[in-house]
N, C-alpha and C positions, 0 to 999 in steps of 0.2 A: 503493500498500500503506499502511495505517497502522499503523504502525513503531513502537507504545509504547505502554506500559499506561496505563490510564488511572483515574484519581481524579476525584471532583466533589464539588461544593462541597453539604453536606448542606441541605435544606429543612426549616426546624425549624417543625412546625405548632401552634399553642396551640389546646389544647382544654379540654373544664369539666373532664374527666376526669383530665386529666395532672401530669405532680408535677415532679421535679427532679432524677431520676437520670439521665436523656442529658446534663445538664452534669455533676453531681457525679462521677460514673462512667465517662461517655465525653468529658466535658471538649468538649461542642458547646455551645460558648458562645451566652447568648443574655440580652439583656436583657430578655425577655417572661418572664410567670411561666407556670406550667401546661402546661408545653412537652409534650405527649403523643405526637408523632412527629416522628422524622427520617426524609425522605423521602430515600434514596442514591443512587439513581436513577430516574429520571423522566422520563415525555416525557408526562406528563399535559396537555391543553392548559394553560398560565398557571402552569404548576409545571415547566419542562423544565429537567434538570440543567447545571448547566454546568461544563465541565473545571476543574477546579483546579491543575493540572501540567502541568510540560512545554511542548512548541512549541507545542501545541493548547491551551493556557490560553486561557481566556475563551469557547470554542466552543460552541455548546449540543450537547446529545445530537442533539437534530434534526437540525442542521446537518450534523452528520457523518456520521448515516445518509443522510441525500441524498446528501451528496459519496462516503462510501467504500461504501456498498452492500455487495454480498457480501461485501469485506474484512473490514467490521465485525461483522456478523452471521452470517453463512454462508448456502449457496446455497438451504437449504430454508428457512431464517428467512426471507430476503428475498424468496422467491418467494412466501410464505404472507402476509408483513405489510406487504412492503413498505415503505413510508416511516414507519411506527409502531413503536416501539419496543415488544415485545410484553409485557414485565415490569414489575413497580411495587415496589421493594425499600425495605422499612423497617427501622425500630427502633420499638418502640413502649414508652411509659410510662405502664403504668396504677394512676395514685395511686388513683384509685375505679373501682370496676366500669364498664365500658361498658355502652351499652345491649344489651336483646338485638335479636339481629338475624339476618337471613338477607340471601343474595346471589342474584341473579339467574343464569340460565345465558347463554349466547351469544344463544340464541334470544329470551329474552325482554329482554337490556339491549338487543340491535339496534335495539327498538323507541323508545331511547331513543338510539341513534346510539352504542352503545356496547360493548366486550366483555364480556363477563360477568365472574365473578367468583371463579375456582377460587382457592385461599390455602392457606399451611401455616403453623405456628407452631412457631419452635425457643424455648424457654425458655431465657434468657440468666441469668435472677436470680429468685428468688423467695422474697417475704416468709415466716414462720412460718404454715402455714394459708392460702396464697393456695389459690386455685382455680378452674376453667375449667368454663364452663356450655356443655354441647355436646351435642348430639342428644336423643333423647328417653329416660326410662330403659325403656319399653316400646313398641309400637307404638300411636298414637292416632289419633283420629278428627279431623275435621275440626271437628264438633260438641263433641266433649270439648276442644279447642284452645281456641276461641272462647269457651267457657264459662269456663275458668280466665284468660284473658286478659280478658273483662269485671270477672271477680271478683279481679285481682290476685293470682292464685294458681297462676302458670304453673311456679312451682318445682317444687311438687307432682308435676308430671309431664317435668320436664325433669331432665336427667340432668348432674350435678355432681361432677368429676375434682378431689380434691386434687393440685397437683402440685408438680414440684419442681426444680431447672436439670437442662437435657438432656433432657426430655420433649418431647416433637412431637406435633403434632395436624394433620390432614390436614382442611382444611376445604372440600367439595364445593359449589357451589350447590343450595340448599335445605334445608341442613343449619342448625337453627337455633343461633346460639352468643350467648358474650358472654364477653372475658378478664376476668378476676377483679382484685379490686385487690391492689395489690401485686407487679403482677409487671413485668417487662421481655423482652418479646418480639424476636425477630427474624421479617418476617414476609416472604414471599415470594409475590406474586401477579400474578394479570396485569393489563394497564395498565388500571384501572376505579377509578374512585371511584364508584362506583353501592354502595348500601345500602338496603337498607327496615327500619326502624326500628319494632320490634314491640312493646318497651315499655322507656320510659327510669326507671324509677325515681319517677316524678312529681317530679324534678327541674327547675331552673327554670335557664337560663342566663345571662349576667350581664348581661342585660337585663332580667330579670325573666320571661321567656318559656319558657312549657315548648316543646320543641323537636319537630319535625313528626314524626307516627307513619305508618306508610305499611301499613296494616292490608289493605286491599284488595289493594295488592301482592304482598304478603308471601303472601297466602294461594294466591297464583298458584303459589308456587316453592316452598311448603314441602314437604319430605320429611318425612311421619309416622312412618316406620317406623323402629325402634330399632337399634341394634348391639350386640352383646355385647362389644365393649368399643373405644374410640375411640380410646385412644392408639395411636401406629404405634411398633413395636419396631424397633431394628436393631443392626448389631455395631458397633464400636469400635475395630475394629485400628488401630494404629499407622501413620502414614506411608502408610496407603492410604485409596483413595475407598472410603466403605461405605455404599452406594446405603441412601436414607431414604423417600425418596417419588418415585414416578416416574408422570406424567399425560401428556397430550395437551398441555400447556400448560409443562411444565418437571419437570426431573429434579433433585432434590437428593441430594446425599451430604454426610456428616460425612467431614470429613479431620483427624485429630489430627496435631499434626506436633511431631515432638522430633528434632531433629538437622538435617540436609537430606535432601530429596527431591525429584528431577526428577521435573517432571510434564509426562507426551508428552500435546499435546492435537490433534496431528494428525487424528487417528480421527474427531475432533468436528464437525462440519459445523455450529458455534455458537459465538459468543461464550461465554464464561465467566465468571461472577460468583462472588467471593469474600467473603465477610463474615467478618471474625474475630470471634467470639463468647469466646475466652478466650486470654487472653495477649496475644503479640507475634509477629510472622513477618516475615521478611525475601523480598521478592520480587526475583530476580534474572531481566532480562532482555538480552543482549548488554550494555550500557556504563548499563543504566538500572537504580538501585536504590530501591525504595520498602517503608518499614518501614509494617507495618499494623498497628494499634494495637487492642485489643478495642473492637468501636463503630465499627470503620471498614470500608471498602468498597473494592475495586478490582475493572475491567473489562478483561478480557482478549480485545482482538479476534480474531476468528475465523481469523484470517491468521497469527496466532502460533502455531506447533507444538507451544514447550516454553518453559519457566520452571522457575526452580530456584529453592524454597521452603526457607527455615530459618528454627530457633527454638531458642535456648538451654533454653527452658523449654517444660514441656508447654504448647503452645497447641492450640485446636482452630478450624477454617474451615468452613465452610459454601460447597459450593459447587454452582453453580447453571447448568444450561445448558438447550438445548431438544434434543431427538434427535426 
């Protein structure tokens, strides 16, 4: 049995669009500039998370999964994904707008020996007038899309939402999107690092080169149909798990915490991940106590049935598992 709550050392990624908020607001210390992503929990090849606490300190997530199997991730998850951890958990700081992009589903990504990329975003902090590009304004055709791509006028047909703290967006494969400048995002996604870049604002990398575009691959996955509303609505009842997103790849709830709440996990045949997106909380399990501040993440192994969470101030957690 794996009998402890697990914390991991963040893996910090420099990006040409990254900024300084991950350090300034979350105290994720780095000597590098333009830190765009903090990979909180990862099993991506070459970027395996390492435990930072307890008796398992120094072990990789991958080695724990191979040793503890069902105890770590649950029966259903292990039978489905075996020795591959199925989720990649991130915080993203977009000082500048990201590229307009799209992600493939499992079938298309499988050609590249990868999972597809279904993801969701929770806006932790937003500068004034920050926005997200998400989907099409109206149903489009391939020909219309290619015309605007060639003429660098994609924003004429794409939907742009102004966003604020607490907004949630679900991004299935095929939905064109871009995180706008001035946003600090919590992202939950399938374990995949595949992105099809559509347009990158004609900017160059640090070596003076344009980043690669994936026009043909993107065409195979883009969903040209429009939605009336792309933002996800949810309840915000205190000390209760309020469901936000439920899909075959993950379920994510919002758990506002004030005071103390005992969370029963025995009905979940899954690990549970908590990301603190506001305030500060204390997790208690047996004799273990972990203080989780805004911008930090903790993983509860599937074999743990109950944890107690407390907060002196109004705090907020994202709660994620697979069902």
